[in-house]
N, C-alpha and C positions, 0 to 999 in steps of 0.2 A: 653453658660453660662453667657456671658457678656451683653446679651441683643441685639445683633446685628441682630437677626432674623434668619430665616431658608431659605437657598438657595435651594428651591425645585427642580429647574432645574438641578443643579449640583449634588444634592443628588440622584436624580433619575438616572442620568447618571452613577454615581459611583456604584450604586447597580447593574446596568446592566453590568458593566465592571468587577465586583468582580470575576466572574468565571474564568477569565484569570489569576488571581494571588491567587490561593487557599491557599498558605502557609504563608501568612502574619499574624502577631499576631492578636488576636481577637480585641484588642483595636483599630486597624486600619481597620477592616473589615467593609465595607460600610453597609452591611445588618444589622449587629449588631448595628452600630451607628445609622442607620435609626430607629430601634426599640427604642433605648434609647431616641433619639430626639423626636419621636412621643409621648413618655410618658411625656417628659418635656413640650411639646407644648399642652398637655391636651387630646390627643386622647389615653386614657388609654386602651380602649378595643382592638384597633388595636395593640398597643404596647405589650399588654399581649399575644395576639395570636402569634405575631411574636417571642416573647421571648420564648414561649413554643416550637415552631418549631425549633428555633435555638439551644436550650438546648438539644432537642432530637437528633439533628444532631451531636452535639459535643459528646454526650454519645455514639451514634452508631459508631462514628469514633474513640472513645477512646481518645479524645482530652481533657484530664483532666485539664491541665493548662488553656486552653481557657474557659473551663466550669466555673472555679472559677470567672473569670471576668464577664461572662454573669450572673451567679447566684447572684453575688453581686448586680448588677443593677436590677435584677428581684425581689430581696427582697424589695428594695425601692419601686418598682412599685406596688407590691402586698400590701404593707402596705398602700400606697395611695389609692388603690382600696378597702381597708378594708377587704381583703381576708387574714386574719391572719393565717389561717390554711395552705394555700398555701405558705405564706411567711415563716412560720416556717419550712415547708418541704424543701423549696429551700435554706433556711439559712444554712442547714447542708453542702451544697456544697460550701457556701461562707466562712465558718469558716476559712479555710486555707488562704484565701485572706486577712482576717482581721489580722491574725498573720503576714503575709508578710508586710502589710501596717505599722505595728508598727516597724518592722525591718528596713524598708526603710525610716521611718520618714515622711510619707506623711501628710502634713499639712491639706489637704482637708479632708482626711479620719479621721484625728484626731479631726476635728471639730464636727463630728457627735455625739460622746458621750456627748459633751456639749449641742448640740441641743436637745438630748434626755432628759438630766437632766433638761434643761430649760422647756421643755414641761411638764415633770412630776411635777415640782414645780408649774407651772401654773394650772395644773389639780388639785393640792392639795390646791391652793389658796395661795401658798407661793411666792408672787410676788417679794418681795425684793430679795429672794434667786435666783429666775429665772433670774432677771436682773444681778445678780452677775456673772452668767455663760454666759449670752447672750451678755452683753455689749461689751466684747472684740471682738465678731464676727461682731458687727455692724460697727466697724472701717474699715472693708474690703469691705463694700458694694459698695463704689464708684468704686472699682476695679472689683468686681465680678458681679455686677448688681443684678436683682431681679428674675431671672429664678428660678423655683422651686428646681432645683438640688442644687443650692448654697444658696438659701434664704428662704427655707421652714420655718425657725424659725421666720420670720418677724411678722406674726400674733400673735405669742406668746409674742414676745417682745413688740408689740404695746399694747396688753391687759394688760401686767404687768405694762407698763409705765402709762397707763390710771389709773389703780388701785392705784398706788402710787402717782398720781398727776403730773407726768411728761408729761403734755399735749403738751408742746412746742417741746419736743423731739420726741413724737409720730407722730406729723403732717407731717414732711418730709418723714417718712417711708410710711405712708398711701398714700401721694401724689405720691411717686415713684411707688408704686404698681398700682395706678390708671393710671398714665401717661404711664408706660410701658405696662400695660395691654391693653390699647386702641391702642397704637402704634403697638403692635405685635399681637393683638387679642388673648390674652392668657386667656382662661376661668378661670384658677386658680387665676391669678392675679386680674382679674375683680371681681370674687366672693369674695375672702377674702379681697380684697381692699375695696369693698363696705361694707362688714361686719365691718371692722376696722373703716371705716368712720362713720358707724352707732354708734359704741361705742364711738368714739371721739365726735360726735355731742351730744350724750346723756350726756356725761360728762360735756359738755359746756351748758347744759340746753335746747338745741334745739331738743325736743322730736319729733316734726313733721318732721324735716329734717332727724333725725335719722331713723324714721320709713320708710321714702322714700328710704333711702340708704339701709336699710335691705331688702326692697322689691326688689330693684335692685339686691342685692346679691343673693336672692333666685331665681330670674329669670335666673341669670348667672349659677347657679348650675345645671340648666336643661341641660346645655351643658357639664357638668363635672361629670364623674362617680366616685366621691369621697364621699361616703355616710357619713363618719365621719364628714367631713368638712361641709356638708349640714346640718346635725343634729346640729352641733355647731352654725351655722347661725340661725337655727330655734330657738335655745335656746335664742339667742340675740333678735330675733323678738318677742318671747313670753314675754320677760322681758319688751320690749317697749310697747306691747299691754297692759300689766298689768299696767304700769305707766300711760297709757291713759284711764284706767278703762274700757277697752274693754275685760271683763273677759272671755266671750265666745270664742272670737278669740284667746286670750292668752292660754286658756285651750286646744283648738284644736291643735294649732301648737306645744305646749309643749308636748302633748300626742304623736304626731308624732315623735318628737325628742327623747322622752323617749323610744318609741318602737324601734327606730333605735339603740340607745345606748345599749339597752338590747340585741338586736339581735346580735350586734357586740361584746358583752361581755366586755364592758368598764365601770365597776362599778363606778368609780369616777365621770364620766360625767353623768351617769344615776342618781346617787345620787344627784348631783347638780340640775338636772332637776326636780326630785321629790320634792326637797326643794322649787324650784321656783313654782311648781304647788300648793304647800301647803302654800305659802307665805300669810301672813295675818292671819294664824291660828296657829301661833307658841305657843309652851308651855311656861309657865313662872315658874321658880323655884326661890323663894325668890326675885321676882321682876325682874329677869334676863330672857330675851328671849332666848329660844333654838329653833332651827329649828326642824321640825318633825323628820328628820333623827337623829339629835343629841339627841332628846328626847328618841327615840327608843334605841339607843346605851346606853344612860345613865341608862335607866331602867334595861336593861339586865346586864350591867357591875356592877351596884349597887347590883344586885341579887346574885353576886358571880361568874358569868360566866367568863371564860377566854376570851381573845381577839379572839382566834380561835373559841370558842363556839359562841360568839356574831356574828362573821362573818358568820358562818354556818347557824345560825338561821335567819339572815337577808339577806342572799344571797349576801354578800359583801366580799371583800378581807380583810385579816388581816391588810394590810396597810391602807385601808380605815377606818377601825375601829380605828386604832391608831391615824389617822389624826382627826377623830371625837372626840376622847377622849381628844386629845391635845387642841382642840378648846373649848370643854366643861370645862376643867380645867381652861383654861385661862379666859373664861367668868365668871365662878363662883368664881375665885380667890382661887382655891384649888390645892392640889398637890398629893392627893392619892385617892384610891378607898374607903378607910375608910371614908374620908371626904365626898366623893360623896354619899356614902350610908346614911350618917347622913343628908345631905342636901335633898336627895330624900325623906327620912322618914319624915322630918319636912314639906316638901311640901305636902306630902300625908295627913298628919294630918291637915294641914291648909285647 
């Protein structure tokens, strides 16, 4: 967790010796630790296969308490692999573990709700709110390092910092990912570190350097079976291509990202990618630019549809519709659907 690397020799020896002490708690069983550590180090396929085998073994032996610990880590692993169906299934086994963590006051487990909320805010574009929940976690980085298990929120914090102009605060986080990624040869750190570097350079006006960093990130993703993170990097690369007026390259990589987000059923990020694809063709209402996604939501909402109706019609989640409406109201300076209907009618007449 603290970035000291992995002692392959001792870990292999420990796994060999495990059979001699079968009754030790799961948290101290070398085979389970081996699976967890492989996942942290980026070998998600091997970790997934090992975790499945271990959970089957615990179920067959009736080791329910040990199964909870294994299931908890399996959920995190499956989320990183973007296998959300499997994660949901395994999560049922981990539910009791989360209840226990609240009873025992585990600070590490308590940080994950904050990490989740921070990611949701970044997904919605609420960058100030994201930093409100993520900033307290950043203070512990000197202690816990940048391994994925303890620092998966760094890319979200960096993106939020860049969006609110905290460039100087983002720089050391990006540098830590790059430094530790090279030192430990961690594909995750190298991929997201390069993506964060691309965003940072772009914010500083160095589009050429940002594009090179994005290309490095995409090449590192080839070693990492995390399709959501790859699609997120492709979105950044597409934005950079567009800024360089390389429209064909931008469209191709953004279409790849969109297909991935849609396959994983993550509508917020799919919507952001559609907006990027349609950039430059935004609708105007009373001189105010709306993105294509906002335009579609505004038209249906003004027609009298409920949020759920709009969501169903556009294959979005109700939360995404609410977020779009909030941005539309803010842009147009209005507060109600009645005002939205009036503005849309005037725009149509114009």
